[in-house]
N, C-alpha and C positions, 0 to 999 in steps of 0.2 A: 800515083804510087804504083810501081810495077807489081803485078800479080793480084791487084784488087779488081776483080771482075764483076762482082755482084754484091748484093745486100749481105749475104752470109760472110763473104770475105771481109767486108768493112766491119761488121760486128766482131768478127774474130780478131781483126787487126787491133781494134780498140781495146779489147780485153787483154791483149798481149802488150801493147805499146802505149796505152792510155796514160799510164802513170808519168811517162816522160813528157807527154803533151801537157798534162796538168802542171807539172813543174815549170815548163817553159811559159805557160800562161801566167802562173803566179809571179814569175820573174820578169814579166813584160817582154819576153822574147817573141811573143806572137800575140795577135789581138783577138783570137778566137781559138776554139778547140777543133782543129781539123780532123776529119774522118770520124767525128762523133755523130752517130745517127740520132735524129730527134727523139726516138723512143728510148734510146740509151741515156740521152740527156735528161729527160724528165724522170727517169728512174734513178738518177744520182741521189745518194743520201743527202738530206738537207744539211746535216752538219758538215759534210765534205764541201758542199757548195758555199756555205757561209765562211768556212775556213779558207777556201780558195780565194774568194773575193776579198777577205780581210788581208790575206797575204799580198794580193795584187794592189789593193787600194790603200792599205794601211789601216791598222786597228782603230786609230782615233777617228779617221774618216768613216770607217765602217760603223762605228758606234753612232755617229750622227745620222747616217743613212737609215739606220734601223729605228730611228725615233720618228714616230708619225707626226710629231709636232714640227719636225724639220722639213724644209722644202729645198730640195737639191735643184740648183739651177740647171736647166736643160742646155744642150750644146748649141741651140739656136736662139738662146735668150737675147743675144745682142742684135739679132736681125730685126730691122724695122719694116721689112717687106716680106710677104709670103712667097716671093719669087723662087726661093729655094725649093719649094714643093714641086716645081717643074723639073728639078734636076735630081731630087733625092731618089735613092734606091730603096723602096719601101717594101716591108714584109707585113702581110696581113696575118693576124693571129685570131683564130676562133678559140677563145679561152675555154670553151666547153670541150674542145678537142684535147687540149693539154690538161684539163680538169681543174686548174686553179690559177689565180694570179701568180702565186709563188712559182708555179711551173713555167710561167712565161720567162722568168729570169733564167731558169735552167735551159730552156730552149734557146734563149738569146746567146748562150755560150757557144752555140754552133754558127753564129752569124759573124762574118768578117766585118771589118770596119767600113767597107764599101757599102754594106747594107746598114744605112745610118738612121733609119726611122722604122718604127713599129706602129702599125695601125691595129688597135684592138676592136674587134667586132663588138656589138652592143654589150654593155656591162650591167644593164638594168634588170631588175626582177621581171621575168617573163610572165605572159598571161596564160590563159586556159589551154592553148594548144602548145605551150612551151617554146614557141618560136622566140628567138632572141630579138627579132625585129617587132614583136608584138608586146610593147612595154605595158606592164601591169601597174607600175608605180615608179617613183623616182628613187626607190630604195636600190642599193647595189645588190646584184644577184647573189644570194647566200650560197648557191651551189659552187661559187668560185672561192669559197673559204678553204684554207689549207689547215687540216688538223696537224700535219707534220710541222708546219711553221709555228703553230701555237705551242706544240710540245717543245720546240727549240727555244722559242721566245714567247713566254707566257703573257707578256704585255701586249702582244698583237692578237687580242682576243675578239676582234670583230673583223668582218670582211672589209669594212671601210679603212681600218688601220692597216690591214695587209695591202690593200690597193695602194695606199699612199706610200708605203715603204717600197713596194715593187716599182713604182714610178721613180722614186729616189734612186734605186739601184740601177734601173735601166738608164737613167740620165748619167750616172757615174760610169756606166759601161759605154757611154758615147752615143746612146740612142735617143732620138726624139720620139715622143709617144703621143699618139692621137686617138681620138674616139669618134664614134659615129654620131651625127646629128640626125635624128629620126623624126620626120614630119608627120608621124601618125602614131597611134597607140592601139593596144588591144581594145576591141570594141566596147566591152563592158569593164574596162580597167578602172582602178581607183582614180587615175588621172581624169578619165572621162566623167565618172560619177561625181567627183568633187568639183568639176569645172564644166558643167553641161553647156554653158554659153560659148565655150571655145571650140565646140564641135557642131556638126550638122546632124539633124535628126529627121526621122520619118516615123509615121504611124502605119502599121500594117494590120489588116484584118484578113485572115486566111490568105488568099492569093492576090489581094489588092492592096496597093499603097493608097491609103485614104487621106493622108495629109503629109505634106513635106514643105509647109510654109517656112519662110525664112526665120521667124521667131518662135518656132515650135519648142526651142529649148526652154522657153519660159514656162510652158506647161510641164515640161520634164522636171524643171527645178521645183515646181510646186508639188508634183507627185513625190519626188524624193524627200522633200521636207515633211510631207504628211507621214511618210513611212518612218522618218526619223523621230517625229513626235510620238508615234505609236511604239517604236522600239525603245526610245529613250537614248540619251547620250551613251557612247561606248566607253567614256571615261567619266570619273566622278568629280574632277576638278575644273570642269568647264560647264557653263550654262548655255542653253539654247537661246538664240535670239527670238524675237517675237514672230517673225515671218520669213518666208523663203527669200525675199529680196534682201533682207538684212543678213541672212545666213550666207548667201552666195555672193553678195555684192557689198556687204558692209565692212566693218572693221576687222572681222576675223581674218587671220592669216590662213594660207592654205594648210599649213601644218596643223593649226587648231581645227580647221574644218575636217581634215583627214582624221584627226583623233576623235572628234565627235561622231563622225560617220562610221569609222572602221576600228578604232582603238589604237593601241600603242604600236609603233613601227616594228618592234622586235617580236610582236605576237603575230606571226605569219598565219597560223591556223585561224586565230580569232578574227583577224582582218578579212580573211577569205570567206569565213562563215557569214560575217556581217554583209560583205559585198553580195553574197548570194541572196540575202533577204531583199536587198534593193533591186537586184536583177529580176527576181520573181515578181515584184510589184510592177516594174516597168513592162515586163512581159505581159502581164494581165491587162495593162493599158494598151499594149501594142506598140510601145515606144522603143525604137531601135536607133542606135547611131548609124548613119549612112555608111555603108562599107566603102573602102578605098577601091579605086579603079586604076587600070593601066591601059595605055594605048588609046589613040583617037577613037571616038570623039570624047572620051572620058566621062561625059555627063549624060544624064537621062537614064533612069533605072526603072525596071519593072521586076516583079516577082517571077522567078523561073517556075513555070507550072508543072514541070516534069516530076513524076513521082520520085525519081532518083535524086532530085534536087531538094528533097525534104529529109531532115534528120531529126531524131528524137534523142534528147540528152538524158543523162542519168536521173534527172528530176521529172522526166516524162514530158518535158516541154518540146513542142514541135517548132523547128526552125526551118526557114526557107532560104535557099540561095537566091541571088539576084543576078540579073543580066542587063547589058546595055540594050536600050530600046532600038537603036539603029547601029548595030555593031559593024566594025571594020575588022580586017583580018587579025590585028593585034589587040583587039579589045578584050579586057579581062576585068573581073570583079574579084577582089580579095575579101572574102567574107569575114575572116577573123580580125581585120584591121579597119580603123576609121581615121580619116585625115583631120588635122586641125583645120578649122574654118578661118583661113587667113583673109578672106575677102567677103564683102557683102554680096548679095544676090540681086539680079535684075527682077523687077516685077514680082516681088515676094516669092521668088524661086518657082514661079508657075511653070516655066519651061526649063528649069535646072540650069539657068545661065548665070555664070559668075560675072560680077562687076569688078573688073580689075582696076578701075579708077577709084574704088573705095576700099582701101585696106582696113582691116580691123586691127587697129593699133594695139589694143589690149592683148590680143592673141599673139601678135608679133613680140610684144614686150615680154609676155609670159615665157615663151619658148626661149628667146634670147637670154633672159635672166637666168633660166634654169641651167642652160649650158654654160653660161659665164660662171655660175656658181660652182659647177662641176670642175671647170678648168681651174678655178681659184682653189678649190678644196684639195684637188689631187695633183695639180701641177702639169696638166696636159699641155702639149705644145701646139697642136693643130687639131682641126676637126674636118671630117669628111661628111658631106651631105648625102644621105641615103635617098633613093628614089621613093616615090609614093604612088 
């Protein structure tokens, strides 16, 4: 557009000419809103956006899209091969940047039809350092809830309902929607504490790793169960099994285990307070999930003895960083994260060697089933594997 030289020019142009572009979009004369800056898009009033989409898509269809019980078919639903992912023009969206799932719809108004897929960065409740890639639980991140959308549509009163409706709308706008598959979690997340056997553990005393045997998770399970016996169940409608093996490997579902350990899903503060009690007990035993690593050789850890590698948290607990024992230039240790233990270990993990000939099927099944459930619940079209 002649005369549009910089950000200020674009912003002014939209203020003067935006109404005409909105009309053309509603009348299907264009497939996106040209010259609309992302920050202007997310600032559009919610009522204006719903009326715009209703005019473009039709009121009856819009009504279905705004029903969280409805699942709108994605534009790639007929494809039997993922080969289209090699050709798609994908846009990655950090929902935290645009502040809510609802604002992803507003941002998508700026994307032409050629940009036909949207990859959402992690959507899960984050852990203690607030990183989106440090999952605390399988709950959807409550910070992505839109009060504006709730005011417009009171039936969308949970972040889960809002996510489902947003995926519906993005599908209707011609966009495939994907999510991250994350092979790790926050080290002391509810996921880890409810499933110790799916992760790798060590025991530390001061500056020494005193134990990292392959089945150390069994001792962790017993320690957690003893704390649970002392605290009592977090809910009143479930009873505790007789022992730690029955609790972690018996007939209880993970949902029931989580409720017994932490409480109701909607009680974020209560869940976090209970989690802290379990973390304190594990800290006193010296039990820690093994931190995730990056770069060859990946394996072989020791405590970093430098004074600057020690931190004291708000509870007065002293935590140590770790380092690779025989590092190479790209070797890194990610203290806040722990990997799923997808494979067994050689020689009881004496030398930190992974046995890739012995996959741990229960862990693979757990992760696959969790992401399959998310795809089914919210209508995602594809997944992107994150590094670990």
